[in-house]
N, C-alpha and C positions, 0 to 999 in steps of 0.2 A: 805726554799722555796719549795713549793709543785711541784712535777712533775706529769704529767697526763698520762704517757705512759701505765700504768697498768689499766687505766679506760676503760672498755669495754661498749658495748651497753647494756648488761645485768645490769651493775652497774647503768647506767643512768636510765634504766627502773625501777630499784628498788628505786631510788631517786624520780622518778615521782610517784610511788605508795605511798611512804611516804608522798609526797606533797599532794596527793589526800586525804590520811587518816587524816592528820593534818589540812589541809586548808592552804591557801597561807600565811596569816599573822602569824599563829603559826609556820609554817615551816621556814619562814625567821627569826622570832624572836628566835627560838631555836638555830639556828646556827649563829646568830649575823649579819645577812644581812639586808640591806635595799633594797627596790625595785630598780633594775637597769633598768632605762628607755632605750629603744632602742634595747636591745638584748633579743629577745624572741624566745623560742623554742616552736614550735607547734607540738603537738602529739595528734592524734585522735580528732582533732577539739578543743582541749584545749590549751590555751597559758600558758607558764611557764616562770619564770625568769631563763634564761639560765645560768647566772653566779652562782647563788645559787645552781642550780641543779648539775652543774659540781663539785662544792665544796663538795656536799653531796655524789655524785657518787664516789668521791675520798675516802670518808669514807668507802663506801662499798668495794672498791678495796683494801684499805690499812689498814683500821681500824681507821683512823684518818681523820676527815673532814678538808679540807683546810680552813684556816681562811680568812676572807674578805681581809686582807692586803696581803695575799699570791697570790691573783688573779691578778698578775702583768701584765699578757699578754694583758689586755684590751679587748675591744670588738672583735677585729680581732682574737685573739687567742682562745677565748671561742667559737666563731662561727665556726672557722676552726676545732677545736677539735671535737665539736659535729657534725659538718657536715661530717667529715670523718667517724663517727660512724653511719651515715645514717639518721640523724635527720634533720628536716627542721628548720633552724635558720634564722630569719629575723633581720635586723638592723645591721648586721656585714658586712661591705663592701665587703670583699673577700669571705665571706661564701656563697654567693648566688649561685655561680657555684659549689662549693664543696658540699653544702648541698643536692643538687639534685643528685649528682653522688654517687652511692654506689658500694660496691665491687661486688654486685650481677649483676650489669649491665656491668661490665667489663668482657671481655672474660678471662677465666682462662688460665694462662700461666703455663705450666708444668715446674717444677723446676728440674734441673739436680741433680741426686743423687751424693753426694760427692764421689770422687774416694777413694777407700780404701788405707790406707797407705801401702807403700811398706816396707817389712821387712828390717831392717838395716843389711847390709852385715857384717858377723862375720868371723874373722880369724879362720881357721880350727885347728890351732895349740894351740893358747892361748885363744881363744874364746873372744877376745876383739873386740869391734866395729872397723871396718876398716874406715880409713879416705877416703876422696873423691878420692884420688889417687888409692885406691884399694890395696895398699901395706901396710902391717902391720908395725906400727912404732916399735913394740917390736921385732918381729921375722924377719922382713926384707923381 
């Protein structure tokens, strides 16, 4: 089963460019897809089959296109995934709100830098790591 966590907006844009170069029928045929009614990605005024685009974007991300039978998430998953990457997807019930929301519109939340690890206390006599009690098990 294909996972799509590695698919970025750039990968989807590459799939769109391939779709434009090949044409819709050839693009779907090469990857074994049939038109998926109802789930449409709109980019720069052009409508695309969102399911096939996501599968091909997976190829750009991982080197292997997702097969039609691997697209098990259905309309909601495809729309949500593409919506989270800033695309306008219609036909997916839950994607209408997420498709319009992009990371650029959210205020940036600064992340706390991780605290550096504290050095492990060491016994000055035998140089063994001290237990939580602070008393060396070997030296006492």
